[in-house]
C-alpha positions in Angstrom: 22.4 53.8 -58.0 19.3 54.4 -56.1 17.5 53.1 -53.0 14.9 50.5 -52.2 11.6 50.8 -54.2 8.7 51.6 -51.9 5.3 49.7 -52.0 2.7 52.3 -52.6 -0.1 49.8 -53.1 0.0 49.2 -49.2 -0.2 52.8 -47.9 -1.3 51.7 -44.5 1.5 49.3 -43.7 5.2 50.4 -43.2 7.4 48.8 -45.7 9.9 46.1 -44.4 12.9 48.0 -43.2 16.2 46.4 -43.8 18.4 47.4 -40.8 21.4 49.6 -41.7 24.5 47.3 -41.5 26.3 49.4 -39.0 23.4 48.9 -36.5 24.8 45.4 -35.9 27.7 46.6 -34.1 27.8 48.0 -30.6 29.1 51.6 -30.1 32.1 50.4 -28.4 32.9 47.7 -31.2 32.3 50.4 -33.9 34.5 52.8 -32.2 37.3 50.3 -31.8 37.1 49.1 -35.3 36.6 52.4 -37.0 39.3 54.1 -35.3 41.8 51.4 -36.2 40.6 51.8 -39.9 40.6 55.7 -39.9 44.1 55.9 -38.4 45.6 53.6 -41.2 43.6 55.2 -44.1 43.9 58.8 -43.1 47.8 58.7 -43.0 48.2 56.1 -45.7 47.1 58.3 -48.6 48.9 55.8 -51.0 46.4 52.9 -50.3 45.0 51.5 -53.3 41.2 50.3 -53.4 42.1 46.6 -52.5 44.2 47.8 -49.5 41.5 50.2 -48.4 39.0 47.1 -48.4 41.7 44.9 -46.5 42.4 47.5 -44.0 38.7 48.1 -43.4 38.4 44.4 -42.9 41.2 44.5 -40.4 39.4 47.3 -38.6 36.4 45.1 -38.1 38.6 42.5 -36.7 40.2 44.6 -34.2 36.9 44.6 -32.3 36.7 40.8 -32.4 33.7 41.2 -34.8 32.2 38.5 -37.1 33.4 38.4 -40.7 31.7 41.0 -42.9 29.6 38.3 -44.6 27.9 37.7 -41.2 26.5 41.1 -41.4 24.7 40.8 -44.7 21.5 42.5 -44.1 19.5 40.4 -46.5 19.6 37.2 -44.4 16.1 37.7 -43.5 15.3 38.2 -47.1 17.0 35.3 -48.7 13.9 33.1 -48.2 11.8 35.8 -49.9 12.3 37.3 -53.3 15.9 38.3 -52.6 15.3 41.9 -53.7 17.2 43.6 -50.9 20.3 41.5 -51.3 20.4 42.2 -55.0 20.2 45.9 -54.4 23.6 45.7 -53.0 25.2 44.3 -56.2 26.6 46.3 -59.0 25.4 43.6 -61.5 21.8 44.2 -60.4 22.2 47.8 -61.4 23.9 47.2 -64.6 21.2 44.8 -65.7 18.6 47.3 -64.6 19.9 50.2 -66.3 20.6 48.1 -69.5 17.0 47.5 -69.5 15.9 50.9 -68.8 18.3 52.4 -71.5 16.8 50.0 -74.0 13.3 51.1 -73.0 14.3 54.7 -73.3 15.7 54.2 -76.9 12.9 52.4 -78.1 9.9 54.0 -76.3 11.3 57.2 -74.7 10.5 56.2 -71.1 12.5 57.8 -68.5 12.4 54.8 -66.1 11.8 54.4 -62.5 11.9 57.3 -60.0 13.2 55.7 -56.8 11.2 56.7 -53.8 8.7 58.2 -56.0 8.2 61.5 -57.9 6.6 63.1 -54.8 9.7 62.4 -52.5 12.0 63.6 -55.4 10.2 66.9 -55.7 10.1 67.3 -51.9 14.0 66.6 -51.7 14.6 69.2 -54.4 12.3 71.9 -53.1 13.4 71.4 -49.4 17.2 71.4 -50.5 16.7 74.7 -52.5 15.1 76.4 -49.5 17.8 75.1 -47.2 20.5 76.6 -49.4 18.8 79.7 -49.8 18.4 80.2 -46.0 22.2 79.6 -45.7 22.9 82.0 -48.5 20.9 84.5 -46.6 22.6 83.9 -43.3 25.9 84.2 -44.9 25.4 87.5 -46.6 27.2 90.6 -45.4 25.7 92.2 -42.3 24.9 95.6 -44.1 22.1 93.6 -46.3 20.9 91.5 -43.3 17.5 93.5 -43.2 14.3 91.4 -43.0 12.2 94.3 -44.0 13.7 94.2 -47.5 13.4 91.5 -50.1 16.9 91.9 -51.7 18.6 89.3 -49.4 16.1 86.7 -50.6 16.3 87.6 -54.1 20.1 87.5 -54.0 20.0 84.1 -52.3 18.1 82.7 -55.2 20.6 84.2 -57.6 23.2 82.6 -55.5 22.0 79.1 -56.1 23.7 79.2 -59.5 27.1 79.4 -57.5 26.3 76.2 -55.7 28.2 73.2 -57.3 26.1 70.1 -56.9 27.2 66.3 -57.1 24.5 63.6 -57.0 26.3 60.4 -56.1 24.6 57.2 -57.3 22.6 59.5 -59.8 20.8 56.6 -61.8 18.8 58.2 -64.5 19.6 61.7 -63.2 16.2 62.8 -62.8 17.0 64.4 -59.3 19.5 66.7 -61.0 16.9 67.7 -63.6 14.5 68.5 -60.5 17.2 70.6 -58.9 17.9 72.4 -62.2 14.2 73.5 -62.3 14.8 75.0 -58.9 17.7 77.2 -60.2 20.8 75.0 -59.6 23.2 75.5 -62.6 26.5 73.6 -61.8 25.4 70.0 -61.6 27.3 66.8 -61.9 26.0 63.2 -61.6 28.1 60.0 -61.1 27.1 56.4 -61.0 29.3 53.2 -61.2 26.7 51.9 -63.9 27.8 52.9 -67.4 24.3 52.4 -68.7 22.9 54.4 -65.9 25.1 57.5 -67.1 24.1 56.8 -70.7 20.5 56.9 -69.7 20.9 60.0 -67.6 22.9 61.7 -70.4 20.1 60.8 -73.0 17.3 62.0 -70.8 19.2 65.4 -70.0 20.0 65.9 -73.7 16.2 65.3 -74.5 15.1 67.9 -72.2 17.7 70.5 -73.4 19.8 70.5 -69.9 23.1 71.0 -71.2 24.5 72.2 -67.8 24.3 68.7 -66.2 27.6 66.8 -66.5 27.6 62.9 -66.1 30.5 60.5 -65.6 31.0 57.0 -64.5 32.4 56.9 -60.9 32.0 54.8 -57.8 31.6 56.9 -54.6 33.5 54.1 -52.7 36.6 54.5 -54.9 36.0 57.8 -56.4 38.4 59.4 -58.9 36.8 62.9 -58.6 39.4 65.5 -57.7 36.7 68.3 -57.0 34.8 69.4 -54.0 31.3 70.4 -54.1 29.1 72.7 -52.1 26.3 70.4 -52.2 26.4 66.5 -52.4 23.2 64.6 -52.8 22.6 60.9 -51.9 19.1 59.5 -52.7 19.3 55.9 -51.7 23.1 55.2 -52.4 24.1 54.8 -48.8 21.0 52.3 -48.4 22.3 50.2 -51.2 25.8 50.3 -50.1 24.6 49.0 -46.6 23.2 45.9 -48.5 26.5 44.8 -49.8 27.5 41.4 -48.3 30.3 43.3 -46.7 28.1 46.2 -45.8 29.9 47.2 -42.6 33.2 47.7 -44.5 31.5 49.6 -47.3 29.8 52.0 -44.9 33.2 52.9 -43.4 34.7 53.4 -46.8 31.6 55.4 -47.9 32.0 58.1 -45.1 35.7 58.4 -45.6 35.1 58.9 -49.4 32.2 61.3 -49.4 33.8 63.7 -46.8 36.4 64.3 -49.5 33.8 65.5 -51.9 32.1 68.0 -49.8 33.7 71.4 -49.6 34.4 73.1 -46.3 31.0 74.6 -45.4 29.2 72.5 -47.8 26.4 70.2 -47.3 25.7 66.4 -47.6 21.9 65.7 -48.1 21.0 62.1 -47.6 17.6 60.5 -48.4 17.1 57.0 -47.0 14.4 54.4 -46.4 16.6 52.1 -44.4 17.8 54.5 -41.7 15.9 56.8 -39.4 17.1 60.4 -38.9 18.4 59.5 -35.4 20.3 56.5 -36.9 22.0 58.7 -39.6 22.9 61.3 -37.0 24.4 58.7 -34.8 26.4 57.2 -37.7 27.8 60.7 -38.3 28.7 61.0 -34.6 30.7 57.7 -34.8 32.4 59.1 -38.0 33.3 62.2 -36.2 34.7 60.5 -33.2 36.9 58.2 -35.2 38.1 61.4 -37.3 38.9 63.0 -33.9 40.8 60.1 -32.7 43.1 60.7 -35.6 44.0 64.0 -34.2 44.4 62.8 -30.7 46.6 59.8 -31.7 48.7 61.5 -34.2 49.1 65.1 -32.9 52.9 64.8 -33.0 52.7 63.4 -36.5 50.4 66.1 -37.6 52.7 68.8 -36.3 55.7 67.3 -38.1 54.0 66.6 -41.4 51.6 69.6 -41.5 48.6 67.2 -41.8 45.3 68.9 -41.9 42.7 68.6 -39.1 40.3 65.9 -39.8 37.0 66.9 -41.8 33.7 66.4 -39.8 30.0 66.5 -40.4 27.4 68.2 -38.2 23.6 67.7 -38.3 21.9 70.6 -39.8 18.2 69.8 -40.5 15.8 67.2 -41.8 12.5 67.1 -43.9 9.6 67.1 -41.5 6.8 67.0 -44.1 6.9 63.1 -44.9 3.8 61.1 -44.0 4.4 59.4 -40.7 3.0 56.2 -39.1 3.1 54.9 -35.6 3.9 51.1 -35.3 3.9 50.1 -31.8 3.3 53.8 -30.8 6.5 55.0 -32.1 6.3 57.7 -34.7 8.2 56.8 -38.0 8.1 57.6 -41.7 8.9 55.6 -44.8 11.6 58.0 -46.0 13.9 60.4 -44.3 16.0 63.2 -45.8 18.7 64.7 -43.5 21.3 67.5 -44.2 24.6 67.5 -42.7 27.3 70.5 -42.9 30.8 69.6 -43.4 33.2 71.8 -41.3 
């Protein structure tokens, strides 16, 4: 799965931005709804996927919010080509990757690079530098000497120890780009089987045997492993375009936090949300996770439940081209890193 395709043929005009579904609720409404969902899901670990969806729907109802279908962020697009709406459906991606897989097998084409090759290269390079910086800062104090090059050299070597997961990997080219930058423990998942077949074929062709691919839906993940680095390039965008986008976004955050190791990073690249909007969404997530601790302090002590896992804003890419519609500085794409603690 990937994000919305940009329109490079009109570089002077910002592409139409589909509002993230979560924006359509007020802060108070989001807090009420999300708190209810979090308390039910956090302490109801036996919930199956249908129950999780039903409970998230109930969470919206707690705030007297309209049905999830009323939030569908494609409403302004339905009279157009319907592309944004289709990006929220698995059948769209299944059909897309079926075509791209056939094209690869017949002509050797890798398929689309969503957000473009320049953005992909920027994401990989910036993420590598961020991980190097973190490795340097966490090295023992006796080697923290800026006058020597050993810490940086060691940090680059440490990239091989960073376990990486790409959710909604699509054709897996982002993982190939990360491999070029020194990452070795690489895993890509996508809910489209043909996407995984395409990604595996491309990796095999390029001799990248250290990348593992499997079919998995981040909203209903079956992975039982945590990763130091989780990449999301457009997947949250697509999830927000589901007809029940608000529910899916609640499920996304509760799922992805379980995939990031303590002290690890979540790096999100989006063309549907600004940096501030993603930071605010994480703040709301943290608030409802904290509410679990406050509301269930006694239960936590009795059952030895863990403290909720939270995210903290760390940094964002500042090198993307910007524009100023109405005097407000913006960019077509944002990449934001959050640290799990």
